[in-house]
Residue, then its C-alpha position, 0 to 999 in steps of 0.5 A: m360199938k360199945k358206946a352205940l349199945e350204951l345209948y338206948t334207942p327204941s324206935r323214934s328215939e334215935a337222936a342221941l345215936a344219930n348225933m354221936i355218929k355225925d360227930k364221928c363222921v365229921n371229926e374222925l372218919g373223913f366223910e365229906q358231907v354229913n347231915i341229919d334229915n328231917v325224920g332223923n336219918i343220918i346221911a354221910t357221903k364220901g368220894t365222887g363218881e360211880p359207882r354210887i353205893l349205899l350202905c344202910g343200917h337202922m339205929d333203932t331197936v325194939p323196946g327193952q334194955v339189955p345190960v351192956r357187957i363183954e363176956d365169953g367173946h361176945i358183946y351183949g346189949r339191946g341192938a347188938s345183933d339187930a342191928k347196931a353191929p352191922l350199922i357200925a361195921m358198915l360205918l367203919a368200912a365206908s370210912e376206909f373207902p378210897k375216894q377215887s373208887g366211887t361214892v359211898i353213902f352211909a345211912g343210919v335210918v330210924d324206925e325200922e322196927g316200927n313203920a319204916t319211916g326212915v327208909k320210906h323217907l330215903v326212897k322219897s328223897k330219890l337218892g341216886v345210887d347204883y347199889a345198896v347193901f342193908g345191914e341186918p344180922s345174917g351171920v358173917e358167912n351168910i348173905t340174905v338174898a330174899y325177905k318175905g313181904r308183910l301184910a298187917v290187917r286190922l279186923t273189926c267185928d261189930v255185933g251191933d248190940s251188947a247185953h248185961a253179962s248175966a243175960p248173955w243170950l240177949a246179944k251176940n258176943s263179938i269176942e266169941e264171934m271174932y274167934d271164928f273169923w280168926k280160925a277161918i282165916k288161919s285155916e284157909i291160909e294154911r290150906v293154900g299157903t303151905a309149901e315144902n319149906k318155911a321160906k316159900s310158905i305163907s304164915c299168919s299170926l294173931t298179934e293183937i286183940t282188944g274188945g269189950s267196954s266193961h267187965n259185966v257187959t257183953p262186948q259189942k266190938c272186938k278188934i284183932t291184928i293179923d300179921i301175914r308174911v308173904p313169900t316171893i312166889t306170890t304177892c300181898d294182893n293175892v293173899l289179901r284177896i284170900v283174906d277178904t273172901v274169908i271175912t265176907k263169907v264168915a260175916l254173911e254166915k254169922g250175920v255180923k258186921a266185919t270191916y278191916r283196914i290194911e296197917d302195912k303192905t310190904e311186898p316180898f323181895e328177892a335179889d338178883h343173884a347174878s348182879p355185880l353186888v351179889r358177886a362182890l359180897l361172895l368174893a368178899v366173904l371168900d377173901v376174909r373167911n376162905k369159905r363160900p357164903t350161904l345164900l339165905r331166904k328169910t321169913g321176916t321182912g326188911d328195909m331191903n323190900v321197900l328200897g329194892h322195889s322202889f329203886k329197881i337197883p341191885v340190893i342185898t342184906y348182910g351183917p354180923g350177928d345171929p338173927h335168933a339172938s335178936h330181940t331176946a333178953d340175951e341179945r349179943v354179937n360175937i366180937d371176932e365175927y363183928v371185926a371180920s364183918i368190917e373187913v368183909y364190907e371193905r372187900a365188898l366195896f373194893h370188888l363192887s367198884r372193880l366189877h362196876h367199872l369192868k361192866k362199863k368197859k364191856k358196854 
């Protein structure tokens, strides 16, 4: 774990960690097939037959280094929570899976914090699996069953002309005009998308803005990125229709040109609570922590959304770490929780294999 944290792996710079994991899988952990695919994912397989269980974590982190240290029962470092602790815990648990109990496939994917290049490639590879567990910080006694979707919209306002800053009345100002677009979009989303809790509400954030060509010229063009999170009670297309209507209306009222493109469209996802996978993880947490886990619906978006919609199999997200510590200057994971999570993953694999074969016998 400490060695993994000492490797700085922002998105698309994960090769050193992939090679380290490959070496461990081949020489120490007993995996039978190990390879790094052409986008940089590390895939390691052990065992044969059913069930075929995917344990998938991501190797990349957000940019910014955090000095690696052990202090007050925690290990600090960039990725300690999101998501190298879940990644390495899953790797160690997979290495202990008895070969006769089925097939376990460990995947360390790239670019989760970027454009999900790794998991999208995994989906295209048509990997044949029956269940998938994603490693993200939920806390050792919690299981993440739902993620919001994400809609990223890049909006451009073009007022058609510019003027000298000393005579601003000669042209419209695209930055000022854009403010009205953003205000109208935010207002409408809050009006139609606010629910009784955050997990069921639509949220939107203005995350990027660019505009202007010179310090003394009024800006002809302004561009913004709007990050919208979509709950499981609706769809990205429904929300996009709302945004499109607002943009068309404001552009017409103001007499300016407005165009947009979709940077990301990931649908919301909720796991089947009655699946053998959810039951296996519930039993595993009970075994290890003697406590029934809490099922979480998160306001973020994860790789679970992409694979869950594509493969149509039971999927779940679980892992050690406090999600609120993720991406912070004090990113950390509790060492006792990290160690306990390895056992939870091991017990979950045991229960899942058992429940899968019981289900087959009943059929």
